[in-house]
N, C-alpha and C positions, 0 to 999 in steps of 0.2 A: 550467460545467466549468472547472477550472483549466487554463490554457493550457500545452500542452507547449512547452518553450523551445528555440528553434533559432537559431543564428547565432554569428558570431565574438564579438560583444560578450558574449553570454550565456556562451559558453565561457570567455572571459577572466575574467568575474566569478566563475564557478564555481570557478576556481582560487585565488580570494582566501582570506584567512584565515578560519578557523573562527569562526562567529558563534553565540552562544547567546542565546536570548530573555531578557528582563529577569528572569524568574523562575529564572535559572540557578543561584541559590544552592540551589534545591531539586532540582537535576538529579540523576537517577539512571540515565540512559542515556548511552552514548557512541556512537561510530561503529563499534563492533565488529559485524561481520556486515552492515554497510550497503554498498550498491552505488550507483554512479552510472551511469545510462544516458545515451545521447546527447541525450535530450530530457526525461528524467524521473528520478525516484528509485526505489529499490527496496531489497530486503533478501534475504539468504540465510536461508531459514526451514526449520525442522525440525518436521514433524508428530510428535505424541506417540509413534506406533508406529514411526517411522523408525529404522533402524540405521546404524552407521557406514559400511557398505559400499554404502548406497543412493546413487544419483546425487542430488546436492543440487538443491534447488528455489530459484528466485528469484521473489519475490512483487512485483508492481507492479500498475498499473491496466490494465484493458482498453483504455482510451483512450490508453495509452502504447504499445500495439501499433499501433492506428489508431483513427480515429473509426468505431466499429463500428455496424452497423445495430441498431435498437432490439430486435430479436429474434435477433440473430446470435450464434452460439456456435462457437468453434473448439476442436477437440480433436486433439491429437497431430499437429500440423503441423510439418514439418521447419523448423529455424531454426538459424542460426549467429550469432545476435546476441551481442555482447560486452558485458561489464559491468566497470567498474573497482571492485575490492574495496578498501574502506577499512579502515584500522586504527583503534584506539580514539581516537586524537587527530585523525583525519581524513586521515591520510597515505595515499597510494596504495600498496597492497601488490602489486598486479599485476592481470592481466586474466583474467576467467572467461569461458567461452564456452558458449553453449547448444547442445544437439543438437536440441531441439524445443520448440515452444510447446505445453506439455502441456494447458493449458486457458486460455481467455479468453472473456469475455463482458461486455456492458454491459446485459444484461437482468436486472432485479431487483437486480443488484449491479454493481460496476465493478472487476473483478479479473482478473488474468492470472498464470499460473505458467509460468515457463520451467524446463525440466529441463536441468541442466548436464552437461558432459562429465566433470566431476570429482565424486568422491564426497565425503561429509562428512569421511571420514578423510584423503583426499588434500588437501583444503583445509586441514585442521588441520596436516598434516605439512609442506606446502609454505609456508604463510603464517602458521602459528601462529594461526589465526583460527577461531573457532567460529561456528556458525549460531545464529540466534535461535529460541527455542522458540515454536511456534505454539500458542496456548492453545485448549483445547477448551471453555472456559467463557465465557459471555456477560459482558461487563463491566457493572458496576453504575453507576447514576447517581451522580455525585460522585467516581468513581474518578479519581485523578491519572493523567495520561497525558503522554507526550511524542511529538511528531511529529519524526522524525529524517530530514532530507533529505540524501541523498548528493550530489545535484546541486549544491546550494548550500553543503553542509557547514554546515548550520544546524540547531539544535535548538529547537523551540518547546515550551513547558511550559504546560499548562492542565489542564482536567478535563473529564470527560464531563458535559455540561450536561443531556442527555436524549437521546431517540430520536425520529426522525421516522417516523411510520407509513409514509408514502410521501414520497419526495423526487423532484420532477419538474424536469427541466432540458431544454429543447428537446424532442426526441422520446424522451428516455430517462426511465424511471421506476425508482427504486431503493427497496427495501423495508427498513424498520427500520434506517435510517441513524443513525450516531452524530453527535450535534450537539456541537460544542466550546463551551466558554466562550470569551469574546472574546480572551484573550491568544494563542490559536492563529490568528492572522490570516495564514494561509498564502498563498503567492504562486505564480505560474507556475513550474514546475520542481520544485515539491515534490510533484507528482502521483506516486503510487505509494509515498510514504514510509510506513514501518511506523508504526503506533500502538502504543507500548510502555507497558505499565502499570507500577505501582510494583514488581511482582515480576519485571520484566524480560522479560515475555512479550508476544508480538505479539497484539493483540486486534482489529486492524483495519488498513485501508489507506486513507490520505488520498486524497480525490479531488476536492473542489470547495469553493468559497466563493461566497457571494453578493457580487459585487463592487460593485454600484452601486444596489442596491435594486430591480432589475427583477423582474418577476413571471413565474417559470417559463421564462425565456428562457436562451439560451446564456450561460454565466458568471454567471447569476443564478438559482440553483435556488430553488424554493419548497417549503414543506411542505404536504402534503395529509393531513388527518385522516381517521379512519374514516368520518366523516359527510360528507366532501367539502369541509370548510372549508379555505381556503387561507391560509397565513401566510407572510409575507415577512420575513426577518430580515437586513437589510443588514449586511454586514461579518462575518457568521457563517460559519464553515467546517464541513465535514462529512467523515465517513469511512464506509467500508463495513465492517461486521463480518466477521470471518473464522472465528469459532469453529465455525460450522455447515459450513464447508468441510472440516473435518477428517474428517467421516464419508465424504467422497467419495474419500479417498486411501487406496489399498490397498497391498499388499506391493510393495516396490521403488519406492515413491513414484509409483505409477501411478494416474492418475485413473480411477476406475470409477464411473460415474454411476448405475449400477444397485445400488450397495451400499445396505444398509438404512440409513435415516436421511439419505441424500444428497438434498438438495433443490435442487441446482444445476440451472439450465436445461440441457436437452439439445438 
């Protein structure tokens, strides 16, 4: 799992100039809607059925909340966590605050959603900033993507190389994970970054990379096929898909895990 970053040095580096990966000439995303957490990255996201008056949601990783148990699920837990909202060029626009942790898990996926005290309309009015649309469609192999880190103010550009039937790391197992092509060599602090496709929509959330060729250990995830074959890809990063989460979000941006089509762990 990508390490969450803590410490004075990391904070100082996070304030450094914006960096874009070598493929920046093909860049199609900026830092609009991106947030920085104290130890991770994230984004303000808008499900397809959301309206302007809904409380906004911030997407990040479950492990950015804490290193959760392999079967742990959190729903509607009070939270006052804060997030630094960035503008298109990476400048700080202000601070957003959560009212609750709407959903978080590291079972089958590695995702967390915080519900904010501000609505989408209020964020637009106060900061002139929009949320990123959460796609309801599975990304295709070969799709161009960008990993946009609010913590490091860095954008990685690559493509969807394929999908891992299962991705195992330590005690956690994630299903149908996105595998990056090699240019997205993400680092600690990029955890929770949105995966943005060429249409500008969020199709996943960045969560790990095999750092040193280890086999299914912490910071060294391995792929497990349907037949149980294990493959290790040193230096390759992964994300968790988000299209299937859309079915779990009801009116008012509330998570309703009993909604038809919702497959999130309960």
